[in-house]
C-alpha positions as CSV (number, residue, x, y, z in Angstrom):
1,X,0.0,0.0,0.0
2,X,1.2,3.5,-0.7
3,X,1.5,6.4,1.7
4,X,-1.9,7.8,0.5
5,X,-3.7,4.7,1.5
6,X,-2.1,4.8,4.9
7,X,-3.0,8.4,5.3
8,X,-6.5,7.8,4.3
9,X,-7.0,5.0,6.8
10,X,-5.6,7.1,9.6
11,X,-7.0,10.5,9.0
12,X,-10.5,9.5,10.0
13,X,-9.0,8.0,13.1
14,X,-9.0,11.3,15.0
15,X,-12.1,12.9,13.7
16,X,-13.2,13.1,17.3
17,X,-10.2,15.2,18.3
18,X,-12.0,18.6,18.0
19,X,-15.3,20.3,17.2
20,X,-15.7,23.3,14.9
21,X,-19.3,24.2,14.3
22,X,-22.5,22.2,14.2
23,X,-25.0,23.3,11.6
24,X,-28.4,21.6,11.8
25,X,-28.9,18.3,13.7
26,X,-28.8,18.1,17.4
27,X,-26.2,18.0,20.2
28,X,-27.0,14.3,20.6
29,X,-26.2,13.7,16.9
30,X,-22.9,15.6,17.2
31,X,-22.0,13.6,20.4
32,X,-22.8,10.3,18.7
33,X,-20.7,11.1,15.6
34,X,-17.8,12.2,17.8
35,X,-18.1,8.9,19.8
36,X,-18.1,6.9,16.6
37,X,-15.0,8.7,15.4
38,X,-13.3,8.1,18.8
39,X,-14.1,4.4,18.5
40,X,-12.6,4.3,15.0
41,X,-9.6,6.2,16.2
42,X,-9.1,3.8,19.1
43,X,-9.2,0.8,16.7
44,X,-6.4,2.3,14.7
45,X,-4.3,3.2,17.7
46,X,-4.7,-0.4,19.0
47,X,-4.2,-2.0,15.6
48,X,-7.8,-3.5,16.1
49,X,-9.3,-4.0,12.6
50,X,-12.7,-5.1,14.1
51,X,-13.0,-2.0,16.2
52,X,-12.2,0.3,13.4
53,X,-14.6,-1.5,11.0
54,X,-17.4,-1.4,13.6
55,X,-18.2,2.2,12.6
56,X,-17.9,1.7,8.8
57,X,-21.0,1.4,6.7
58,X,-21.5,-1.8,4.7
59,X,-21.5,0.3,1.5
60,X,-18.6,2.6,2.5
61,X,-16.6,4.3,-0.3
62,X,-13.1,5.3,0.4
63,X,-11.7,7.9,-2.1
64,X,-7.9,8.1,-1.7
65,X,-5.4,10.0,-3.7
66,X,-3.5,8.1,-6.3
67,X,-5.6,4.9,-5.8
68,X,-8.8,3.4,-7.1
69,X,-11.9,3.9,-5.0
70,X,-12.4,1.2,-2.3
71,X,-16.0,0.0,-2.0
72,X,-17.7,-1.8,0.8
73,X,-16.6,-3.3,4.1
74,X,-14.6,-6.1,2.5
75,X,-12.5,-3.6,0.6
76,X,-12.1,-1.4,3.6
77,X,-11.1,-4.5,5.7
78,X,-8.4,-5.3,3.2
79,X,-7.0,-1.8,3.3
80,X,-7.2,-1.7,7.1
81,X,-5.5,-5.0,7.6
82,X,-2.7,-4.1,5.2
83,X,-2.1,-0.7,6.8
84,X,-2.3,-1.9,10.4
85,X,0.3,-4.5,9.5
86,X,2.6,-2.0,7.9
87,X,2.3,1.1,10.0
88,X,2.1,2.4,13.6
89,X,0.6,5.9,14.1
90,X,2.1,7.5,17.2
91,X,0.7,11.0,16.4
92,X,-2.4,12.3,14.6
93,X,-3.8,15.8,15.0
94,X,-7.1,16.7,13.3
95,X,-8.4,20.2,12.9
96,X,-12.1,20.1,12.3
97,X,-13.3,23.1,10.3
98,X,-17.0,22.2,10.0
99,X,-19.5,19.6,11.2
100,X,-22.7,19.9,9.1
101,X,-25.7,17.8,10.2
102,X,-28.8,17.5,8.2
103,X,-31.3,14.6,8.8
104,X,-29.6,11.3,8.6
105,X,-26.3,12.6,7.2
106,X,-23.4,14.6,8.5
107,X,-20.4,16.1,6.7
108,X,-17.2,16.4,8.6
109,X,-14.5,18.6,7.0
110,X,-11.1,19.5,8.2
111,X,-7.3,19.1,8.0
112,X,-4.9,16.7,9.6
113,X,-1.2,16.2,10.5
114,X,0.1,12.7,11.2
115,X,3.2,10.7,11.9
116,X,3.3,7.2,10.5
117,X,6.1,4.8,11.6
118,X,6.4,1.9,9.1
119,X,7.5,-1.5,10.3
120,X,10.5,-1.0,8.0
121,X,11.9,2.3,6.8
122,X,11.8,6.0,7.7
123,X,9.1,7.7,9.7
124,X,6.5,9.5,7.4
125,X,5.0,12.9,8.2
126,X,1.9,13.8,6.3
127,X,-0.6,16.6,6.2
128,X,-3.8,17.1,4.2
129,X,-7.5,17.7,4.1
130,X,-10.4,15.2,4.7
131,X,-14.1,15.1,4.1
132,X,-16.2,12.4,5.8
133,X,-19.9,11.8,5.2
134,X,-21.4,10.0,8.2
135,X,-24.8,8.3,7.8
136,X,-27.3,7.4,10.5
137,X,-27.9,3.7,10.3
138,X,-29.6,1.1,12.6
139,X,-27.3,1.0,15.6
140,X,-25.7,4.4,15.2
141,X,-23.7,6.7,12.9
142,X,-21.5,5.0,10.3
143,X,-18.8,6.3,8.0
144,X,-20.3,6.2,4.6
145,X,-18.1,8.3,2.3
146,X,-14.5,9.3,2.9
147,X,-12.3,11.5,0.8
148,X,-8.7,12.4,1.5
149,X,-6.5,15.1,-0.2
150,X,-2.9,14.8,0.9
151,X,-0.9,18.1,0.7
152,X,2.3,17.9,-1.3
153,X,5.5,18.0,0.9
154,X,6.8,21.5,1.2
155,X,9.4,22.5,-1.5
156,X,12.9,22.7,-0.3
157,X,14.0,26.2,0.5
158,X,17.0,27.7,-1.2
159,X,19.7,29.6,0.6
160,X,19.8,33.2,-0.5
161,X,23.1,35.0,-1.1
């Protein structure tokens, strides 16, 4: 798996890290989404695929940079298992910009910074934007659509004379 897939899998991990604004919906809805995101995050921190998948919709769609879309729980499971085998995530900061709730859907938009430690190789530092669409389903809120946009690494600076 490439770095983009690893980033995608982990960005949603810390969606519960902060609130921005809640438009529409209720406080209970916001709280439930944050709890689902926290459970997802904890699954990644523990390397627990089942815990992470427990808040993923059966018909999830992961849209990751540089990779074909991943459809459904089986596809998500494959990505999660591969990524959890290859990477440990010691740091992930999420900056939520908006949490928009309307009926049975919520849109969570923000940016992230993460540190990924591969089982082999150098530590990877990544930043980017995310957009997650949560859907209310029987049993709670589930991650239904997920899109990641990884920022390009900063250009090297040139010394001035």
